[in-house]
C-alpha positions in Angstrom: -8.5 -11.7 61.7 -6.4 -8.9 60.4 -2.9 -9.4 59.2 -0.1 -7.0 60.3 0.8 -6.2 56.7 -2.7 -5.2 55.5 -3.4 -1.6 54.6 -6.0 0.0 56.8 -9.4 0.4 55.2 -9.5 4.2 55.6 -6.2 4.6 53.7 -7.6 2.5 50.9 -10.7 4.7 50.7 -8.7 7.9 50.7 -6.5 6.5 47.8 -9.5 5.5 45.7 -11.2 8.9 46.3 -7.9 10.7 45.4 -7.6 8.7 42.1 -11.2 9.3 41.2 -10.8 13.0 41.9 -7.7 13.2 39.8 -9.4 11.6 36.9 -12.4 13.9 37.2 -10.1 16.9 37.3 -8.2 15.8 34.2 -11.4 15.2 32.2 -12.9 18.4 33.5 -9.8 20.5 32.3 -10.0 18.9 28.9 -13.8 19.6 28.7 -13.3 23.2 29.7 -10.6 23.6 27.1 -12.9 22.1 24.4 -15.8 24.3 25.4 -13.6 27.4 25.3 -12.4 26.3 21.8 -8.7 26.3 22.7 -6.2 25.2 20.1 -4.9 22.3 22.2 -8.3 20.8 23.0 -8.4 17.0 23.4 -12.0 16.2 23.6 -13.9 16.0 20.3 -10.7 16.3 18.2 -11.1 12.9 16.6 -13.2 12.2 13.5 -15.2 9.0 12.8 -12.2 7.5 11.0 -9.9 7.8 14.1 -7.2 10.2 15.2 -4.1 10.8 13.1 -0.9 12.1 14.6 -0.4 14.5 11.7 -2.7 15.1 8.7 -1.2 13.9 5.5 -1.2 16.3 2.6 -3.5 15.2 -0.3 -0.9 16.0 -3.0 1.5 13.3 -1.8 -1.0 10.4 -2.2 -0.5 8.0 -5.0 -3.0 8.2 -7.9 -4.6 4.9 -8.9 -6.2 4.7 -12.3 -8.6 1.9 -13.1 -8.5 0.4 -16.6 -11.2 -2.0 -17.5 -10.0 -5.3 -18.9 -12.3 -5.0 -21.9 -10.3 -2.1 -23.1 -7.0 -3.9 -23.0 -5.6 -5.4 -26.2 -3.2 -8.4 -26.7 0.0 -7.5 -28.5 1.3 -10.0 -31.1 
């Protein structure tokens, strides 16, 4: 039996097809932008370490110096 509140099957199919088509169009636009080497390309813009919102300048990083414990002296 079919309930009165149920959505017809053909509407469900159209909604699913429309969502899939929208996703394919969105990915396709990004792919075309990447292949054309646009500045705002999204696909392939991440490196193996992940995506950063803004690259950090290397001059502002804190310098860490390693001193071996054998070179330390005890003060009296």
